[in-house]
C-alpha positions in Angstrom: -5.6 7.4 -23.1 -8.8 5.0 -22.5 -12.4 6.4 -21.3 -13.7 2.7 -21.3 -15.0 0.4 -18.5 -13.0 -2.9 -17.6 -15.4 -5.8 -18.4 -14.3 -8.3 -15.7 -15.5 -7.1 -12.4 -19.2 -6.8 -11.3 -20.9 -5.1 -7.8 -18.9 -3.2 -6.2 -15.7 -3.7 -6.8 -16.5 -2.6 -10.3 -18.1 0.7 -9.0 -14.6 1.2 -6.9 -12.6 0.2 -10.1 -14.7 3.4 -11.9 -14.8 5.3 -9.5 -11.2 5.4 -9.5 -10.6 5.6 -13.5 -13.5 8.8 -13.5 -11.1 10.5 -11.1 -7.9 9.4 -13.0 -9.4 10.3 -16.4 -8.6 6.4 -18.2 -8.3 3.2 -17.6 -4.3 2.1 -18.1 -2.6 -0.8 -16.6 -0.8 1.4 -13.3 -4.2 2.3 -12.4 -5.8 -1.0 -11.8 -2.4 -1.9 -10.4 -2.5 0.4 -7.5 -6.6 -0.5 -7.6 -4.8 -4.5 -6.7 -2.6 -2.8 -3.5 -5.1 -0.5 -2.1 -7.3 -3.3 -2.3 -5.0 -6.2 -0.4 -3.9 -3.1 2.2 -7.9 -3.1 3.8 -7.9 -6.1 3.3 -4.7 -7.0 5.6 -5.8 -3.9 7.7 -9.1 -4.6 8.3 -10.4 -1.5 7.3 -12.5 0.2 5.3 -11.4 4.3 3.6 -9.7 6.5 5.8 -12.5 9.4 7.1 -9.9 11.5 8.4 -6.5 10.2 9.2 -7.3 7.3 10.6 -5.2 5.2 7.9 -1.7 6.4 6.3 0.1 5.6 2.8 3.6 5.7 2.6 3.9 5.9 -1.9 7.2 5.6 -3.8 6.2 6.3 -7.1 4.1 9.3 -8.1 2.9 7.1 -11.4 -0.7 6.5 -12.5 -1.4 4.0 -9.5 -2.0 6.4 -6.8 -4.3 8.3 -8.3 -6.5 4.8 -7.5 -4.8 4.6 -4.1 -6.3 8.1 -2.7 -9.6 7.0 -4.5 -9.8 3.6 -2.7 -8.3 4.5 0.7 -8.9 8.0 1.4 -5.4 9.0 1.6 -4.8 11.8 -0.1 -1.8 15.0 0.4 -4.5 17.4 1.2 -5.6 15.3 4.5 -2.2 15.1 5.6 -1.6 10.9 5.5 -0.7 10.5 1.8 3.3 10.9 1.5 5.1 10.4 -1.6 9.4 9.0 -1.6 10.3 9.5 -4.6 12.3 6.3 -4.8 10.8 5.2 -8.6 9.3 1.6 -6.9 6.2 0.3 -7.6 5.8 0.3 -3.1 3.1 1.2 -1.1 3.0 0.8 2.4 -0.3 1.0 4.6 -0.9 2.0 8.0 -3.4 1.5 10.1 -3.3 3.9 12.5 -5.9 2.5 15.1 -3.8 -0.7 15.3 -0.4 0.2 14.9 -0.5 -2.3 11.7 1.5 -2.3 8.7 2.0 -3.7 4.8 4.4 -3.2 2.4 2.8 -4.0 -0.9 5.7 -3.7 -4.2 5.7 -5.1 -7.3 6.5 -8.7 -8.0 9.5 -8.7 -9.8 8.7 -12.3 -11.2 4.7 -10.4 -12.7 6.1 -9.0 -15.9 3.2 -7.0 -16.9 4.2 -6.6 -20.8 4.2 -10.1 -20.7 -0.1 -10.2 -20.7 0.1 -8.8 -24.2 3.8 -8.1 -25.7 1.9 -6.2 -29.3 0.9 -3.6 -27.1 4.4 -1.6 -26.4 4.9 -1.3 -30.1 1.2 0.1 -30.8 1.2 2.2 -27.5 4.3 3.7 -29.2 2.4 4.5 -32.8 -0.9 6.2 -30.2 1.5 8.3 -27.8 3.4 9.7 -31.1 -0.1 10.6 -32.4 0.9 7.7 -35.2 -1.4 5.6 -35.2 -4.7 5.2 -37.7 -8.0 5.4 -36.4 -8.2 1.8 -36.7 -5.2 0.9 -34.2 -6.5 3.5 -31.4 -9.3 1.4 -31.0 -7.5 -1.7 -31.1 -5.1 -0.3 -28.3 -7.8 0.8 -26.3 -9.2 -3.0 -26.7 -6.3 -4.3 -26.0 -5.8 -2.0 -22.9 -9.0 -3.0 -21.9 -8.3 -6.6 -21.4 -5.1 -5.8 -19.9 -6.4 -4.3 -17.3 -9.1 -6.4 -16.9 -6.0 -9.6 -16.5 -4.5 -7.0 -13.5 -7.5 -6.9 -11.9 -8.5 -10.5 -12.1 -4.5 -12.0 -11.1 -4.0 -12.7 -7.8 -3.0 -10.5 -5.3 0.4 -12.7 -4.4 1.3 -12.6 -8.4 1.2 -9.0 -8.9 3.0 -8.3 -5.8 5.8 -9.4 -2.6 3.1 -8.2 0.7 4.5 -8.5 3.5 3.8 -7.1 7.2 6.4 -4.4 8.4 6.7 -2.2 11.6 6.9 1.2 10.9 6.8 4.2 12.9 4.2 6.6 12.7 3.6 9.8 11.2 2.8 12.5 13.2 -1.1 13.5 12.2 -1.4 16.4 9.7 -0.2 20.3 11.4 -1.7 23.4 11.0 0.9 26.3 10.6 0.4 30.1 10.6 1.3 31.4 7.3 3.5 34.8 7.1 4.3 36.5 4.0 8.3 36.1 2.1 10.5 39.2 2.9 10.4 38.9 -1.1 7.5 37.6 -3.2 5.3 38.8 -0.9 3.1 35.7 -1.0 2.1 34.2 2.4 3.9 31.0 3.4 2.9 28.0 5.7 5.3 28.8 8.8 7.2 25.8 8.5 8.0 26.5 4.7 10.2 29.7 5.6 13.4 30.2 5.6 15.9 32.7 7.5 17.8 34.3 4.7 19.8 37.8 5.6 17.5 38.8 8.5 14.4 38.3 6.6 12.0 35.6 6.3 11.5 34.2 2.9 9.4 31.1 0.8 11.6 28.3 -0.7 10.8 29.6 -4.2 12.7 32.7 -3.2 15.6 31.2 -1.3 19.3 31.5 -2.9 19.8 27.9 -1.9 16.8 26.6 -3.5 17.0 28.2 -6.3 20.4 27.1 -6.6 19.2 22.8 -6.1 16.7 23.8 -8.8 
């Protein structure tokens, strides 16, 4: 995609976005949007980066922005404080466990990212399909950088709908013992084991889950 740095920011904010871009592998509008959502949430919740499980994020998309949210908030799947709901929405709920406050940050329907550069979409298609010339690829990266800069500088209220919400705070991450699956023999968290024909089997070997897949 694009590995150049945004030019519109400086100082600590620039460094944080650069860290997110390094983690994600490139800069893109989705990453910038996720970064801004995290930035807004931390300010609203009066919180810093989560070292343990002080913060919780519920994301309703698995798109690029989630990587920025992980880096900026410290909420990750591995730490047990990032939860994914497959709703197909660019919407994120951030929760401060210490205060009980929660804020929902969702894409503003009135904001059209494509309007920042209407000519970008056809150029992107050529690049993604491997049909672009070197000059077109260079132009694409420059256009992406400008769009990212615009997103980073756009007022949060233009990018998102932001509101405080009442939510049930997810319980803290639990550690389960692992037991071997009776079919494949692989160690599986006890919470993910099913009983079939008197045997303990993992989801992958379960007849019910195999049929669903």
